[in-house]
N, C-alpha and C positions, 0 to 999 in steps of 0.2 A: 491891435494888430497881433501882439504876442498871445492874447487869449484866443484868437481865431486859429493861430498856428498850433496852439497846444490842443484845441478840440480836433483839428485836421489830424494831427498826429496820433491822438487817441483812437480816432475812427481807422486810420490806416492799421494801427496795432490790432485792434479788434478784428478787422478784416483778415489779417494774416494769422491769428490765433484760432479763430473759429474753425477754417478748415483744417488747420493742423490738428485740432482737437478730434475732429471728426475722423480724419486719416488715421491717428493714433488708435481710436477704437475699432477701426475695421481690420485690423491685422490678426485678430483672435480666430477669424474664420479661415476659409481656404481649404485645399485639398490636404490630406495627410501625407507626410513624407514617407514614401515607401522606398526610396532608393538607397542602397547599401553604400557604405563608404568604399573609396577607391584609393588604391596605393599610387603615390605620384613617383617616388623613386625609393631606393634603398642604398645604403653604404655598408658593404659593396654591393654591386648590382645583384639582383636576382640572377641565378644560374651562372655565376661567376666560377672561375677556376682558380687553381693555385692559392687558395685561402690559407692563411697562417695567422689570422688575428683571433681576438677572443671577444669581440663586440660586433653587432650587427644593428644597425640603426634603420627603421622603416618608417617613411614619411607618408602621411594620408592626406586627402583633401578636406578633412573635417575632423572635428573632435571625435576620438573613440574610446571605448571603455572595454575592458576584458570581463568576460563572464564565464565561470567555470573553467578556467584556463588550466587547472590541475586535471580535470577530466578530458578536456578536449584536445590539448596539444599532445600530438604524438611525434616523437623525434625518432627518425630511422637513418642508420642503426642506432639502438637505444645507447644513451650515454650512463655511466656509473653514477655521475653526479649531474642532476637534472639542471638544466640551464635556467637562469633567472629572467624572468620576463617583466619589464617595468615600463611605466609607472602603473599602478593599480588605480589611480584616479585618471579622469578624462584628460586626453591629451591628442595632439595630432602626431605625436612621434613614439613609437614603441622601441624599446631597445632590448635586445637579447644579449646577455651576458654569458659566455661559455665558461663553465667552471671545470670542465673536463679536458683531458688531453685527447686531441682527435687524432684518429689513425690516418697514416698517410694513404694517398692515392685512393681516398674513400669520399663517395658522394653522399652528403648529408641533406635530408630533407626535413622541414619543420612544418607540419601540417597543423594548422590551427583550428581545424574544424568550423564550429560555428562560435568560437570564443570571442572574434572581434566583431564588435557591434558599434553602430553610431551612437553618440551619446544622448541624443534627443528621444528618438523613436525606438531604439533598440534593433534596428535593421541590421541582420547579420552580413557579415562578408563571408558567403559560404565556402569552406573548404579551401582557404587561403594557404597556399604553399610556398615556402621560401626554400630555395635548393642552392647549394653551395658545394664545390669540390676542392678536396684538399691537394688533388693532383692536377695535371695539365688537361684532362678530359672529364666530361660528364659522363656517367652511365646513362643510357637512355632506353633500356628495355622496359618492358610492361608485362605484368600478369593480372588477370582478373579472377575473383573469387567471390562466391555466394555462400552464405551460411544459413543452416536451419537446425532447428532442434530435432534430434533423432527420435524422440517420444512425442513431445507436446507441440500443439500448433503454433504457439507463439515462442519466438526466439529472444534470447536475452539481448539487452542493449549493451554497448561498450564492450564488444568482444574483440580480443586482439587476434590478429591474423599473423603468423610469423613464418618466415623462411629461414631455415638453417642450412648452411652450406655443407654439403656432403664432400667431404675430403678425406684424407688419410687419417685425421684426428677425431673424424665424426663417429658417434655412436649414439643409439636412441636415448639413453640415459641422459645426454647432455641437456635435454629439454627440462629436467628437474632442476639444472645446476646454473646454467649460463644463458644470457640473453640472446636472441637470434642476431643473424646479419641485417635482417630487413624486418619491419613490422608496420602494419597499418591497424586501423580501429574502425570497428562499424559505428562508433559513436552512439547517438541515440535515434538515427534515422536513415543510414545508409542500407541499400538492398544489395549492391553490388560493390565491392571493395576492389580497389585497383592499386597494385604494387607499381611505382613508377621510379624511373632512374635507378634501375637494378641492372646488374652485369651478367653476361652469360655465365651458365654453370649449372651443376646439379644440385638440387635442394630438397629437402624435407619440409613439407608444407603442413602446418597444424594451426589449429584455432583453440583460444583458451579464453575463458571467462576470468581474466587475471585480476580476482578480487583484491589481492594484496598489492597490485601494482608494482611487481617485481620482474616483469618480463620472463617469467619461468612459469612451469606448470605445478601446481600443488594439487595432487590427487585426493587429499583429504577433503579439500573444500570446493575444488574448482571443476567445471566441465572442460571436456576437450574433444576436439574433432580432428581427423587426420587423412590425408590422402595415402593410401596405402602404398602406392608406387612413387619412387622418386621422380621428381618433376624436373625436366630438362627445360631450360630457358635459353633461347626464345621459344615461346610456345603461346599459341593463340586460343588455346582451350580455356573455356570459363569453368573453373573447377567449382564442385559444390562440397562443403564439409558439414557433416553432421555431429552436432554437439551432444555429449552425453556425459553423466556422472559415472565414473567407475565405481563397481561394487568394492566396498572397503574389505580388505583381508581381515580375518577374525583377529581380534585383540580384546583382552579383558581390560577394560579402563578403571573398574572400581570393583572391591570385593568386600562385603560386610555380613558378619553373622549378626542378623537383626532380631531373631526370635529364638525360642529354644529349639526349634526344628526346621529353621529356614535360614538359607544363606541367599543373599542378594548379589547378582553378578551384573554390572554394568558392562556393556560390550558394544564394539563396532563390527560390522560384518554379520554373518549369520551364524547363531550358536545353536547346535542341534544337540538333543540329548545324548547321543551315543558318542559325543566328544567329551562327555563329563564323567568322571569316576570319583567315588568317594570311598575312603578306606579308614579302618580303625587298625593301624598296623598293616598287616598283610590281609586282614579280612576285608572282603568287599562289602559296603553298606548299600542296601537298596535305597533307591531315591526316585523322585519324580521331578520333572522339569515343566515348568508354566511360564508363560509370558506375563509381564506385567504390562497392563493396558496403557497404551500410548507412550510407551518408553522403550529405548533400546537396553531392556534389562530382562533377565529371568530369574525366576525363584527356584531354588533347589530344595526340595522338601525331603526330610528324612527323619527316621525314629532313632534316638539315642538317649543315653543317660547323662545326667549332670556330670561334669569333668572328663567326659570321654575326650580323648585327643584324636581329632579327625584331620585328615588330609584330603582336600579337593583337588583334583587335577584336570585342567583342559588341555586336551591334546589334538591337534589337526594338523597333519603333515609334518612340517618342521617347526610349527609354533606350539610351545609348551608354557603353561603357567599354573603354578602350585600355590595353595592357599591353605596353610595350617591354622588351626584354631581349637581351643578347648570349649567344650558345649557349656554355656553359662545357664543359670537359672532365671532366664528371662520370663516375662509374663507370656503365657501361651496365647497363640492366636486363637480367636473366636470366630466361629462359623456365621457369616452373614450371606444372605440370599437376595439377589435382584432378578426380577423377570422382564424380559424385553420381547418386543418393543412396548414403549409406553404410547397409550392411546390406540389409534386405529391398526389393526392388523391387515396390511395389504396382502393381495393374493401372492405377491412374490417374496413376502417376508417369511421368516422362520420363527416360530415361538420358542424362545430359549430361556433357560434357567442357568444363571450365573451364580458360581459360588465362590467365597473367597479362600476356601482350602480346596485342595482336590478331593474328589469322592471316591471312596473305596467301594462304595456300591449304592444301588438305588433300588426302590421296591415299586414295580409299575403298579401292583394293586393298591397302592396308598397315593398314586399320582392320578387324580380323576380330572378328566376334562368333559364338561359338559356343555350342551347346546342350551338356548333359552328356553326349550321346552322340558329341560332337565334330563334329557336322554344322553346317554354316554357316547363319546366320540373315539373310535378306534385310531390309534396313533403308533407309531414306531419310534422308540427312543434312539438317539445316536450321541454317544459322549465323545467330546474332544477333551483329552487331558491337557493338551498344552494351553487351551484357552480356558480351562475350568468351566466348561459349558456343556449342559444337557440339553439337546435339541429335540423337540417333539414334532414329527413329520406326520401330517395328516392332510386329507383333501379338505380345502376350506369351502364353505358354502357362502352365497351371497346374503347380504342383509342379515347376517347371523350375529347373535351375541354369545360369546364363550365365556365360560366360568372354569377357572383352574384351581383346584383345591389340591394343597399338599398336606397330607394328614401327618401326624407326628410320626417320625421314623421313615417317612418317604425317602430321606436322604441321609447317608451315613458317611461322614468324612473320614480321612485318613487317620485322625486321631481318635475315632470312636464317638464323635458327637453327632447328634441327630438334630433335625430341624424341629421347630414347633409348627403349628398350624398356620399355613399361609393361604391366603386367598387372593385371586387376581381376576380381573374382568377385562374383556377386550371386545372389540366388534369389527365385522367386515362391512364394506360397502357393497353397492350393487355393480354387477358387470358393466352396467352402461356408464359408470364413473371412470371407466379405463378404456384405453385403446389397445389395439393390436397392431403389430408391425411385423411385416415380412420382408425380408432381404433376399433378393435374387442375385447372387454374385456370378459375374462373367470373368473369365481370363484369370481365375486363381492361378498363382504360378506353382504352388505347392501346398501340401497339407503336413501337418495340422496347422489350423489357424485359429486365433482367439479374436472374436469379434466383441467390441465394446460400444456401449451407447454411453456418451458423456454429456454433461451439460456445459455451458459457455465457459465455465471456470476450469474444466478438464476434470471434474469429480466423475467416477464412474458410477452410472446409475443402474446398469444391467450389463450382463455378459454372457456369452455363449461360446462353447468349445467345439470345434468341428474337426473330425479326422478324415472326413471325405465327402460330406454333403455341401452343396454351394447354395441350399437354401435354409435360411436361418430365421426361426420365427421368436419373436419376442411377444408373447401374449399378455395381456392384462398388465401392461405397464402404465404408470401414472402419466397424465398428459403433460408434455413438454416438448420443447423445441430441441432435437436430440442431434449431436454430432456423431458420425459412426467412424470408429477406429478400428482398423483390422491389422493384427500382429501376425506375422509369420513366424509360429514358434518352433524354430529349427531345432532346439534341444528339448523339446516336448516337456517342459516343466510347467506349462499352463501359466506362464507369465513372461512378461517382456524381459529380456536379458540385454543389458547394456554391453558396450565393447570394452577392450582393454588394449591401450596404447602399446605396452612392452610386448604383448602377444601378438600385436598387429591384427587385432580381431574387431570387426566392426559389430555395431549393435545389430540386434535382429531387426529386419525390416518392417516398417510401419506404413501403412496407407491410410489416409483421410479422405472420406468422401468430402469434396470442397463445399457441399451445401448442407444447411441444416435441414432436418426432416421433422416437420410439424405432425406430431400424433395427439389427436384430440379426443374428448370424451366420446364413447359410443361410436367409434371411429375404427375402421379397418384401412390400414395403410399398407401399400405396397411399393418397393422401390428397387428398381434395377440398378446395380452398381458394377461398373466396368472397371476392374482393377488395373487396366492399361491407361486408364484416363487421367492419372495424376502425373 
């Protein structure tokens, strides 16, 4: 009897275990959790008034984790000492410990962006805001803002948009020194930012790529955008701010006597030849200024004797920098020559002879350019002293091979050195390997304009300057998908000019045609562009 009971019990146990094992294996499937976490309650309650504590606790319906909390959390108004949010491990409760002294009668908002996520699937609780007031009422007004880059098509992420209250103590320089009254951030995805829980008043509205995270504007490294007029709140306008990097004022950052007849100056801003003087006592020493390729530096070239005492002065408006030195017996510069471009000579390219030392002269009779049949090519030389570059301008023929011969003495540098024999070969392609693009512009607001073709990275592939014509031809361009950028060149310097915050000057206006234009091999393309269409 006992044996029968034991067998029966074993069968019952197996009956229970087998389905149980089956059920345990089945839970690995099922739909993926896409539901974000949800706040259950907080202490004190969200939107509370008369807050005078230093700790806030927020309870969620599931375990949550924090991701990029340093980037995502935006506290408005900013606090001098950032609050501490814990724990950093998974938990159902988040704690905000306030380390700063809160201002009286002020509404504070904590925008967590996308930093709060569920622990299992990483579903974010998007733009969760906790708001509390230290006074008896909550500020309740709003303001909406969009941002864009003044020049580039793509806009930076994590841009801070700031409101400074305009009162008796306000001046524009405050944006360099103190944080604003209100702040929001574009984070990595927002298209329109909205100030909430702000009070009525008059404000200066700016946007900053706040790279050093100090809630102020650093013009050396950061972009800024601003609304020129003071903003009155309440206001239902959606303001748009254009971000730009201000041109740096001239400043000499480094100076070094590097060769017997050369001084190297590192600088920020634009350094022009006429801003530099070189003296031996009261005697002015002739000099040349050239750019150092790829760097914010110039070379100052001169002729002097060993142990001469020279003074180099840079003077522009109120800025002055002097550099005194004694000419040393350095090893002298040697003349080196490079011919560009390497490889194929495209129809829109220019054949250039680059030298390491500025040229004193060149002899056209010793610079020979031949076709493949050995006939001579007529060209016009054009010398750029600042670039140490001699360009040969000529009409290029299709499917042609060119040979450039520099005979000894063709080039004479500033120190009397000549070149040895140099030979260079290049070739052109057929017209059918290129395409032609004609742009017909409508509703141009004003001239002159700078029309640029860029690739998807923003690199300029071709450009044209127009002072009155609304038809722009880009002939024999290499096939590509082009973006068209049009700049209203108001200062007529043939380049885009950024704005300046202190001068309350906006950047030169830029128009992008919203679609890319495909130009193919052996193809003529024409595109009508309405500049009112952006």
